[in-house]
C-alpha positions, 0 to 999 in steps of 0.5 A: 500500500505504501508503494501504491500511495507513492504513485502520482497521477502522472504514473497512472494514465487514466488518472492523468487524463481524468477531468475531475477537479478533485484529486483521485484516489489510487484505485489499486490502493483503495481496493487493497484498503477495502480488502483490508477492511473486510479482512480485519472485520472477518478476522475479528468475528472469527477470533471472537467466535473462537474465544466463545467456542473454547469449552465446546472445542474441548468437549467435542475433542474429548467425546471423539477420543477412545479414552472418553471424558477422562482424557479431557485434561490433555486438551486444555482450554488454556492450551488451545488459547495460548497456541492461538496467541503464539501462532498469530504472534509468530505469523505477525512477526514474519508478515511484511508491514506488521513487525512494528506497531509504530509503523502502521501509518499506511492504515490511515489514508484518504480512502478510509475514515479515521474511525475505520483506520482506528478500528483496523489498527485495533483489530490487528493489534496484539492487545486485541488478540490477547484481550479477546482470548484471555478475557474468555479464559478468565470468564470460563475460569470464574464460572468453573470456580463458581460451579465448584463452590456455589451451593445453588449452581442451577439458580445462578447459572441457568442462563449462562451459555458457557456453563451449559456447555460445561454441564453437557460434559460428564467431566467439566474442563476445569483449567489445570494449574499447569495451564498458567505456564502455557498462558505465560509462554503465549504472553512472552511470544506476543511480547517478542512480536510487539505486544506493549509492555504495559498490556503484557503486565496487565495480562500477566497479573490476570494469569496470576489471578486465574492461577490462584482461582484454579488453585482455590477451586481444586483445593476446595474440590479435593477437600470435599472428596477427602471429607467424604472419604475419611468419614467426617462429612456427616460430623462436619454437617452435625457440628455446623447444625449444632452451632446453628441450634445454639445460636437459636437457643435450641437444645438438641434431643438428648438421644443425640450427641450431635444434632442428628447423630447418636454416640454410636454414629459418631464413634463409627465416623471417628473410627473411619477417620482413624482408618483413613489416617493410615492411607498415604493417599488420603491427602492428594499430592497435587503432582500437577503443581510444579512449584513445591511451595504451592504444592505444600500449600495446597496439601495444607489447605486440604488437610487443615480443615479436617484437623479443625473438624476433629478438634471441634468434635474432640472438644464437644465430646470431652465437654459432654462427658464432663458436664453435669446433668441434674447434678450427676455426670453424663454417663457417656463412653468416649474411650473410642477417642484414641488420638488427641488433636495434636496426634491427629495433626502429626498423622496428617503431616501438617 
């Protein structure tokens, strides 16, 4: 386009012979610019559709493999997005006229309005590429985290199209913690291709946020599974109910040591908990977390609430045994409490 603009009317015979009083625009230049305008509009639409379709791509890929939904973690949403950013950034680096963002004055010419040229510049920018894809990743991540932590998923997200896609799979494509490395690599490639430093910092901070949300969601999910596995799920609910009844000045029925749980049921839950403490795989190892400090933090965040539940139960049972009712001590047997909270802490390695 730059070379075409350098031609004068003397170089193009039919422009020279034109009787128009106003200067004519080079028709070849105008044609190329109109093509650029249409191409940039198509590129923007395709990129936005690609970003919105990320969950669908993953679910479709998983369903088409012989491994089934369990293979979904190998086809990460973040990996698809980062590969897209890298591919476009690398193509941009070798494309004539697009290596330098500051050298795009050729877009602003007489055949395009200021608004049109600005729109083209925006769409072709690396900032637009990163914002479109990474914003979609961030939104999907937030929905997935909410899906894990929300107690009213149907109520909150029935009108969310992305969530409907996630729910259509037997295994939701939750972003894995290692995906942050793929996203950081994509940002690094985009920076090498000319992404503005300030924009890069914004998206690096967003990746940190995504990583933290992913960590929190996976720890929450792991804790819920461990709670069921170790037998303290019913005890946890009963303790919460006990706090609720005390706040409302209600007295639990005497046959229950905890709301809805007899002493025998509590003993069975405690024995199941003790048995699970001997299982080295009780607390997930979080092998997908490459940073040893974050891995240790994830294990601690999963195990420490179990200790908290046991401490509360231990205190309730000891208090029940020592309290007096009608002038006499309660005749309850808590000999099944083999470990005090300190010993449980050691067994949980926290």
